[in-house]
C-alpha atoms as a printed R data frame, in Angstrom:
   type eleno elety resid chain resno       x       y       z
1  ATOM     1    CA   MET     A     1   4.209  -7.691  59.086
2  ATOM     2    CA   GLN     A     2   7.848  -6.761  58.764
3  ATOM     3    CA   VAL     A     3   8.844  -3.585  56.918
4  ATOM     4    CA   THR     A     4  12.159  -3.719  55.067
5  ATOM     5    CA   THR     A     5  14.026  -1.001  53.298
6  ATOM     6    CA   ASP     A     6  15.394  -3.099  50.467
7  ATOM     7    CA   SER     A     7  15.985  -1.636  47.049
8  ATOM     8    CA   LEU     A     8  13.355  -4.116  45.737
9  ATOM     9    CA   ASP     A     9  10.430  -2.223  47.223
10 ATOM    10    CA   LEU     A    10   7.562  -1.175  45.015
11 ATOM    11    CA   LYS     A    11   9.118   2.092  43.915
12 ATOM    12    CA   PRO     A    12   9.002   3.635  40.470
13 ATOM    13    CA   PRO     A    13  12.124   3.038  38.383
14 ATOM    14    CA   ARG     A    14  14.917   5.558  38.457
15 ATOM    15    CA   PRO     A    15  14.654   8.263  35.812
16 ATOM    16    CA   GLY     A    16  17.021   7.957  32.880
17 ATOM    17    CA   ARG     A    17  16.842   4.143  32.515
18 ATOM    18    CA   TRP     A    18  14.952   3.965  29.253
19 ATOM    19    CA   LEU     A    19  17.701   2.917  26.832
20 ATOM    20    CA   GLY     A    20  17.443  -0.819  27.614
21 ATOM    21    CA   PRO     A    21  13.638  -1.147  27.409
22 ATOM    22    CA   MET     A    22  13.437   1.077  24.311
23 ATOM    23    CA   GLY     A    23  16.166  -0.945  22.614
24 ATOM    24    CA   LEU     A    24  14.383  -4.198  23.407
25 ATOM    25    CA   ALA     A    25  11.075  -2.810  22.111
26 ATOM    26    CA   LEU     A    26  12.778  -1.581  18.927
27 ATOM    27    CA   ILE     A    27  14.353  -4.995  18.281
28 ATOM    28    CA   ALA     A    28  11.019  -6.756  18.893
29 ATOM    29    CA   HIS     A    29   9.199  -4.433  16.484
30 ATOM    30    CA   LEU     A    30  11.859  -4.851  13.802
31 ATOM    31    CA   LEU     A    31  11.598  -8.632  14.087
32 ATOM    32    CA   LEU     A    32   7.806  -8.445  13.846
33 ATOM    33    CA   MET     A    33   7.914  -6.232  10.744
34 ATOM    34    CA   GLY     A    34  10.482  -8.535   9.144
35 ATOM    35    CA   ALA     A    35   8.348 -11.615   9.820
36 ATOM    36    CA   LEU     A    36   5.221  -9.936   8.431
37 ATOM    37    CA   THR     A    37   7.062  -8.757   5.310
38 ATOM    38    CA   TRP     A    38   8.502 -12.214   4.696
39 ATOM    39    CA   GLY     A    39   5.106 -13.820   5.275
40 ATOM    40    CA   VAL     A    40   3.334 -11.606   2.756
41 ATOM    41    CA   ARG     A    41   6.053 -11.965   0.141
42 ATOM    42    CA   TRP     A    42   6.216 -15.739   0.670
43 ATOM    43    CA   GLN     A    43   2.526 -16.160  -0.214
44 ATOM    44    CA   SER     A    44   2.843 -14.280  -3.517
45 ATOM    45    CA   ASP     A    45   5.732 -16.419  -4.858
46 ATOM    46    CA   THR     A    46   3.435 -18.839  -6.711
47 ATOM    47    CA   PRO     A    47   2.713 -17.854 -10.326
48 ATOM    48    CA   PRO     A    48  -0.899 -17.046 -11.163
49 ATOM    49    CA   VAL     A    49  -2.825 -19.909 -12.750
50 ATOM    50    CA   SER     A    50  -4.442 -19.267 -16.118
51 ATOM    51    CA   PHE     A    51  -6.806 -21.395 -18.175
52 ATOM    52    CA   GLU     A    52  -7.701 -21.404 -21.844
53 ATOM    53    CA   ALA     A    53 -10.944 -22.464 -23.453
54 ATOM    54    CA   GLU     A    54 -11.435 -23.041 -27.153
55 ATOM    55    CA   LEU     A    55 -14.838 -21.945 -28.412
56 ATOM    56    CA   TRP     A    56 -16.132 -23.819 -31.417
57 ATOM    57    CA   SER     A    57 -19.173 -21.693 -32.171
58 ATOM    58    CA   ARG     A    58 -20.365 -18.283 -31.152
59 ATOM    59    CA   LEU     A    59 -23.747 -19.305 -29.767
60 ATOM    60    CA   PRO     A    60 -24.680 -22.538 -28.056
61 ATOM    61    CA   GLN     A    61 -27.046 -24.733 -30.034
62 ATOM    62    CA   GLU     A    62 -30.077 -26.281 -28.434
63 ATOM    63    CA   ALA     A    63 -30.619 -29.986 -28.799
64 ATOM    64    CA   ALA     A    64 -33.475 -31.165 -30.976
65 ATOM    65    CA   PRO     A    65 -36.655 -32.075 -29.087
66 ATOM    66    CA   ARG     A    66 -37.267 -35.755 -28.491
67 ATOM    67    CA   ALA     A    67 -39.286 -37.509 -31.143
68 ATOM    68    CA   VAL     A    68 -42.833 -38.171 -30.024
69 ATOM    69    CA   GLU     A    69 -44.006 -41.611 -31.027
70 ATOM    70    CA   PRO     A    70 -47.600 -41.762 -32.235
71 ATOM    71    CA   PRO     A    71 -49.861 -43.857 -30.028
72 ATOM    72    CA   PRO     A    72 -50.471 -47.379 -31.310
73 ATOM    73    CA   PRO     A    73 -53.662 -47.766 -33.337
74 ATOM    74    CA   PRO     A    74 -56.619 -49.088 -31.379
75 ATOM    75    CA   PRO     A    75 -57.247 -52.805 -31.750
76 ATOM    76    CA   PRO     A    76 -59.952 -53.741 -34.180
77 ATOM    77    CA   PRO     A    77 -63.335 -54.284 -32.572
78 ATOM    78    CA   PRO     A    78 -64.126 -57.957 -31.943
79 ATOM    79    CA   ARG     A    79 -66.728 -59.589 -34.238
80 ATOM    80    CA   ALA     A    80 -69.591 -61.057 -32.484
């Protein structure tokens, strides 16, 4: 294995280079908050739906029971 002394070795970054990454993170967070705010406000643009019902009487009335037909009279007994 060959050992090189390039500046691309696995070294920690130099101290003091935080302005670029912090700026990028700040921009990303601002875009995310803007998208979330727009998304929530976009869903509440529709007006609420309301319905009306007209009541004709205070209490519901029950239907009358079905008429029961009397059974037919028995046939007369046959004469023998």
